[in-house]
N, C-alpha and C positions, 0 to 999 in steps of 0.2 A: 631445262627444256621445257617451253609453254608446249601444254596439249591445245588440241583443236577440235572441235567436237564437228564430226559431220554427220549432216543431218539424216542422211540419206545414200546410202552405199550398198554395193554388191561384194565385197570385201569379206569373206567370213573372218579373219583375223584382227579386224582391229578392232582395240580395245575403246577406242573413244568414238562411239558415233552409233548409228540405228542402223544394223543391217536389214537388208531386205529380204527376208526366205519367200523362198520360191515356190510355189504351190507343192508339198508332199515332201520338201526337203528337210536334213535335218536342220532340229534347233540348236544355234549356238551357243556360249557359254557367257557369252556378251550381249549388252541391247538388242531387241531386235523389233520389228515389225511384222504384221503374221495379216494378208488377206488375199482376196480373191482380183485380181488386176483384169481389167475387162477382156482381155485377150485368154485368158485363161478359163475365164466363164464355160462351163460344161451344159448344156439348156437341160439334157437331160439328167444331171447328176447334180444339180444348182444344193440339195438339201445335204447330200455330202459334203459337197465341198464348205459348205457355210459349217457343218457340223467338224471337218476339220481346221478351220479357225479357231471354234470355240475351245476343241480339244489342246491347240497351242499356244493356248494363252497362260505362259506361267508368269513370275514374279519378273521376270527379263524381259516381258513384252512389253514396252512402251507405247506401241500406237496398232492402231488397224489400217492396213494399207500394204502394198497399195489399193487401193480402191478408187472407183468414179467412171469418166467416162470417156468414150474416145469413140469420133464422128467418124474415124479412119479405118475402123474394122468391121468385119462381117459379122458379127455378135448382134442381133435385131435391139435395137435401141430401148425397147420395150423390156426386154429381158436385161439388160445392163442397167436399167434405172430400178427395177425389181432386187436384183443384187446388191446394187449400191445401197437403197434403200434398207436392207437386211443388215447390212454391216454398221449403217449409221444408227439402226437399232443396236445391234450388239456394242456400240461404241458407249451408246447412252447407259447401257446397263451394267458394261463393266467399269464404265468411268474411263475410256483409252483415247485420247486424242486421235484424229483421222489423217492420214497422208494422202491425200487427194493426185491421182495419174487424169488428168485432163488435155484432150487434144479437141479443140475446137467445139466446145459444148461449155463453154465458161458459164454461160446466162442459165443453163438449164442445171448447171452444177451451183450455183448461186439459189436458185429456186429452191434446193432441198436443204439450204442452208438452215432454214428455220423449224426443219426437222430435228437438228442436230444440237445434244446439249452440250456436246463436248467442243474443244477447238478444233478447228479444220485446217490444215497446212496445204497449200496447193506447191507439190515440190516439182523443182526443175521449171520455174517460172521464166521463159522468154518473150513473151507477147508485149504488145505496144502499154505503153503510159496508161492510157484509157482503162483498158483492162485491168492493169493492176489497180487503179484508183477506185473502180466497181467494186472489187475483189475486197480492198481494205476497206471501204465504206458498210463491207457487209462481213466486218470481224474476221474476215481470213487471214492466216499470214501468210507470206511469201518463200520460199526456200529457193536460193539461186545456187547454179550450177558452173560448169567452165566457160559456158556462153560469153559468161558476165568479162572476162578476160579481153575479148574481141570486139565484142560487138558494142558501140559508142552510144546506140540510143538505148541499148539495154543497162548501161553505167548510167544513161541519164536517170531511168527509172530507178534505179539501184540508190541513185543520192538523194530520191523525193521520199524514198520508202521511210517510214519513222523506223527508227533502232528497236523499238520494242514491237515490231512484229516481221523480223528478219530473219531468217537461218542460210548454212551455206552446206553446199552438198557435193559430193565427185559425181554421185550416181554412179554409172556404169564407164566412167569415164577413166583413163590411167594419167592421172597428175595428183600432186601434192596439193591436200585443201590446205597446207600453210600458203602456197601461192593466191590462193582465192581470199583467203584471209587479209592478205599483205594489199592484195588489188583493190577488196570493198574499203580497208581502212583507208587508204590514200582517196578511195572516189568520194568517201564521206568524211575525209579530212580530222579523222580521230586518230587515237594512240592504237595500235594493233591488241595493246594489252586490255583498253577500254571495249573494244568492240568482242574481243573474246569475254570478258565479264558481261557484257550485256547479251551475249546468246546464252550464256551458262543462266541468267536471270530469267529469260524468255524459254528456257528449257522446264525451267521450276513452274514457272506459270502456266504453260499447257499443259504439266502434269498434274497439275493441283486444279485442272481443268477450268 
């Protein structure tokens, strides 16, 4: 039976994928990512939070994240940018890709790209084609989730995203990642085996910076 890699998920017992570790949560035995999500930033305890990120990076840590910028939360934007930049610096130092959470701050996130030496992947992408193009032009990868199953304009975007810049994820939705692989293979008119092989290849590429 074919295994499908779930690029970003919240279910601790999935062996094939990257588990998103919540702040101060127990580290899993499988691959994971660790970071300070904008909504979890404690303005009085930033250094402690960043130290926790550093202390949580073991061999099984694939990426730093979720980290990024979010226009809709109450944390001051300058503080969000400061914490984002610090995590980019950790990523540069430890040679780990970055899994980015972004809400209505795509052009600000793009402006940080030049500071990052490692690959940056926007998780849960479901915005317009133009934003996708601008992100791709700045060497971002895009990870798509459940919205692709029903959103026709997003399906059109997926069709245009180069295969070597693509990932698929369940995030916190309750559905099978194989359903998404099936859908995307149909959208891109390739076999599910070819899609699976390409995503494994993409993982190797970002792992090696």
